[in-house]
TILO-111034 format. One line per 4 residues: number of its first residue (from 0); for each residue x, y, z of C-alpha. Coordinates in pm, 1 decimal, padded with zeros to 6 digits, m for minus. Layout:
<sites>
NUM = X/Y/Z; ... .
</sites>
This chain:
<sites>
0 = 10609.4/11145.2/07109.9; 10900.5/11128.1/07349.4; 10868.9/10928.5/07669.3; 11125.0/10937.9/07948.8 .
4 = 11146.4/10608.3/08134.0; 11322.7/10508.3/08455.0; 11639.5/10305.5/08406.7; 11483.2/09985.0/08536.4 .
8 = 11193.6/10010.2/08289.2; 11434.7/10080.5/08004.5; 11639.8/09773.0/08096.7; 11324.6/09560.6/08121.6 .
12 = 11210.9/09672.8/07775.4; 11555.1/09605.0/07631.2; 11557.4/09253.7/07781.1; 11204.9/09176.6/07663.3 .
16 = 11281.7/09303.7/07313.4; 11588.3/09082.6/07297.5; 11392.1/08776.1/07418.6; 11104.8/08836.1/07177.3 .
20 = 11320.9/08941.8/06881.1; 11140.1/09276.8/06861.1; 11219.1/09642.8/06923.1; 11173.6/09832.3/07248.7 .
24 = 10902.1/10030.1/07073.0; 10715.3/09707.9/06989.2; 10739.2/09601.9/07354.1; 10592.2/09934.4/07469.1 .
28 = 10303.8/09894.0/07223.5; 10246.4/09534.1/07336.4; 10236.3/09640.1/07701.7; 09996.2/09927.7/07636.9 .
32 = 09764.8/09711.7/07426.4; 09770.1/09440.6/07694.0; 09671.0/09699.6/07953.1; 09398.0/09828.8/07721.7 .
36 = 09260.6/09474.7/07698.1; 09258.9/09434.1/08075.4; 09081.2/09767.1/08116.9; 08824.0/09675.9/07851.9 .
40 = 08760.0/09336.6/08013.4; 08707.6/09505.6/08349.8; 08474.7/09763.4/08194.5; 08264.4/09498.7/08018.5 .
44 = 08257.5/09285.6/08333.0; 08137.7/09578.7/08538.8; 07858.0/09648.2/08290.9; 07741.4/09285.8/08260.5 .
48 = 07766.6/09191.9/08629.9; 07440.8/09260.1/08811.1; 07473.0/09469.9/09121.2; 07408.4/09294.7/09450.1 .
52 = 07234.3/09608.0/09576.0; 06969.9/09576.2/09304.3; 06892.7/09219.6/09405.2; 07019.2/09087.9/09070.5 .
</sites>
């Protein structure tokens, strides 16, 4: 897969990779997995939180 990124994002990834002693690819994967975790947490929270409309 090829992904075209804006210059500022490319620079951010390069800086993060340098700080974390990883590759830019590893930083992209970390960011996507972090976002996946946030989305999953929100999904689970939405399922387990009773709706106010139902009187729960």
